[in-house]
C-alpha positions as CSV (number, residue, x, y, z in Angstrom):
1,X,0.1,-14.6,-6.6
2,X,-2.4,-13.3,-5.8
3,X,-5.6,-12.9,-7.8
4,X,-9.1,-11.0,-6.7
5,X,-12.0,-10.7,-8.9
6,X,-14.4,-7.9,-8.3
7,X,-17.5,-8.6,-10.5
8,X,-15.7,-8.6,-14.3
9,X,-12.5,-6.8,-13.3
10,X,-10.0,-8.7,-12.0
11,X,-6.3,-8.2,-10.8
12,X,-3.8,-9.9,-10.5
13,X,-0.8,-9.4,-7.5
14,X,3.2,-10.1,-7.8
15,X,5.8,-9.2,-5.5
16,X,8.6,-6.9,-7.2
17,X,12.5,-6.5,-6.7
18,X,14.9,-3.5,-6.8
19,X,14.8,-4.0,-10.5
20,X,11.0,-2.3,-9.7
21,X,12.4,1.0,-8.2
22,X,12.3,2.6,-11.4
23,X,8.9,1.7,-12.7
24,X,7.6,2.1,-9.0
25,X,8.6,5.7,-9.0
26,X,7.0,6.6,-12.6
27,X,3.3,5.2,-11.1
28,X,4.3,7.2,-8.2
29,X,5.2,10.1,-10.2
30,X,1.1,10.6,-11.4
31,X,0.0,11.3,-7.8
32,X,-1.8,14.7,-7.8
33,X,-1.2,15.7,-4.5
34,X,2.3,15.5,-2.7
35,X,5.5,14.5,-3.3
36,X,6.4,11.7,-5.6
37,X,9.6,9.7,-4.6
38,X,12.4,9.1,-7.0
39,X,13.8,5.7,-8.0
40,X,16.5,6.2,-5.8
41,X,14.5,6.7,-3.2
42,X,12.9,3.6,-3.7
43,X,15.6,1.3,-5.0
44,X,17.2,3.0,-1.7
45,X,14.2,0.5,0.1
46,X,14.0,-1.9,-1.8
47,X,18.0,-2.8,-1.4
48,X,17.1,-3.4,2.4
49,X,15.7,-7.8,3.2
50,X,13.6,-6.0,6.0
51,X,11.5,-4.3,3.0
52,X,8.7,-5.8,0.0
53,X,7.0,-4.6,-2.7
54,X,4.0,-6.1,-5.1
55,X,2.6,-4.5,-8.6
56,X,-1.0,-4.7,-9.4
57,X,-2.6,-5.0,-12.9
58,X,-5.6,-5.6,-14.2
59,X,-6.1,-9.0,-15.6
60,X,-5.9,-8.8,-19.7
61,X,-4.5,-5.0,-19.7
62,X,-1.0,-5.6,-17.8
63,X,-1.0,-2.6,-17.3
64,X,0.0,-1.7,-14.1
65,X,-2.6,-0.3,-11.6
66,X,-0.7,0.7,-8.4
67,X,1.5,-0.9,-5.9
68,X,3.0,-1.5,-2.4
69,X,5.5,-1.3,0.1
70,X,6.0,-3.0,3.1
71,X,8.4,-3.0,6.2
72,X,8.8,-6.2,8.2
73,X,10.0,-4.4,11.4
74,X,9.7,-8.4,13.1
75,X,8.7,-12.0,12.3
76,X,5.2,-12.2,11.1
77,X,4.8,-7.9,11.4
78,X,4.6,-5.5,8.8
79,X,4.3,-2.0,8.3
80,X,2.6,-0.7,4.7
81,X,5.3,1.0,3.9
82,X,2.9,2.8,1.0
83,X,0.0,1.9,-0.9
84,X,-1.0,3.9,-4.0
85,X,-3.4,2.9,-7.3
86,X,-3.5,5.1,-10.7
87,X,-6.4,7.8,-10.3
88,X,-8.3,6.2,-13.4
89,X,-7.9,2.3,-11.6
90,X,-8.8,3.1,-8.5
91,X,-12.3,1.5,-6.5
92,X,-11.3,-1.4,-9.0
93,X,-10.9,-3.7,-6.2
94,X,-6.7,-3.2,-6.6
95,X,-5.4,-1.6,-3.1
96,X,-7.6,-4.6,-1.9
97,X,-5.8,-7.0,-3.5
98,X,-2.9,-5.4,-2.7
99,X,-3.7,-5.6,0.5
100,X,-4.4,-9.4,0.9
101,X,-0.3,-9.7,-0.4
102,X,0.2,-7.7,2.6
103,X,-1.9,-10.2,4.3
104,X,0.0,-12.6,2.8
105,X,3.2,-11.8,3.4
106,X,2.4,-11.2,7.0
107,X,0.9,-14.5,7.1
108,X,-1.4,-16.2,9.9
109,X,-1.0,-14.7,13.6
110,X,0.8,-11.6,12.3
111,X,0.2,-8.3,12.0
112,X,0.2,-5.2,9.7
113,X,0.7,-1.2,11.0
114,X,-0.1,1.9,9.3
115,X,-0.2,5.4,9.1
116,X,-2.9,7.9,7.3
117,X,-3.6,11.1,6.9
118,X,-6.8,11.9,8.8
119,X,-8.5,13.5,5.6
120,X,-7.5,11.1,3.2
121,X,-11.2,9.9,3.4
122,X,-11.2,6.7,0.9
123,X,-8.6,5.2,2.4
124,X,-9.9,4.9,6.1
125,X,-12.5,3.3,4.3
126,X,-10.6,1.1,3.2
127,X,-8.4,0.7,6.1
128,X,-11.4,0.4,8.2
129,X,-13.7,-1.7,5.8
130,X,-10.6,-4.4,6.1
131,X,-10.7,-4.1,9.7
132,X,-7.8,-1.8,11.0
133,X,-8.5,0.3,14.1
134,X,-6.6,2.8,15.3
135,X,-3.9,3.1,17.5
136,X,-2.9,6.3,17.8
137,X,-2.4,9.5,16.2
138,X,0.7,11.6,15.0
139,X,-0.7,15.3,15.5
140,X,0.5,17.9,12.6
141,X,2.3,14.8,10.6
142,X,1.9,15.3,7.1
143,X,1.8,18.8,5.4
144,X,-0.6,20.2,3.1
145,X,-0.7,23.7,2.0
146,X,-3.7,24.8,4.2
147,X,-1.9,23.7,7.6
148,X,-0.6,19.9,8.8
149,X,-2.8,17.1,8.7
150,X,-2.7,14.5,11.7
151,X,-2.0,10.7,10.9
152,X,-3.6,8.4,12.2
153,X,-1.9,5.1,13.3
154,X,-4.2,1.9,12.8
155,X,-3.2,-1.6,13.2
156,X,-4.9,-5.2,12.1
157,X,-4.1,-9.0,12.9
158,X,-4.1,-11.4,10.4
159,X,-5.6,-14.5,10.5
160,X,-5.8,-15.7,7.4
161,X,-9.0,-18.3,5.8
């Protein structure tokens, strides 16, 4: 369990498994833009041992505030597959607490890689603020109503203190 306090708001992060697939799909279905993943899609991932997920809640409420899904591509190397926070819980430290859980899963000396849409400024601020740097670009990767947008490939080595 990871706990992070930001001002008076605390965030608790716990690992979840296959049984959480329906909850993750329900949360992801709250997304305003893009296509939400189904419970079957989450279950298919979480049934594989290389995948892991964590869910975050604000202390005191117990209400899920966000989640993260990762893929261990090799020992101590993770791909961040999906990080999502509820719109009402954004900018409260939820995503940062979820990232901390990812770093802990990767372990000291590990690494985390992810893709993010070039036009997703809030996510880019989060990742850059957490020490990620760009290592690549996938041109026209994400569909948008006005065409396609690039995916930036970001990477960070993990040093735990």
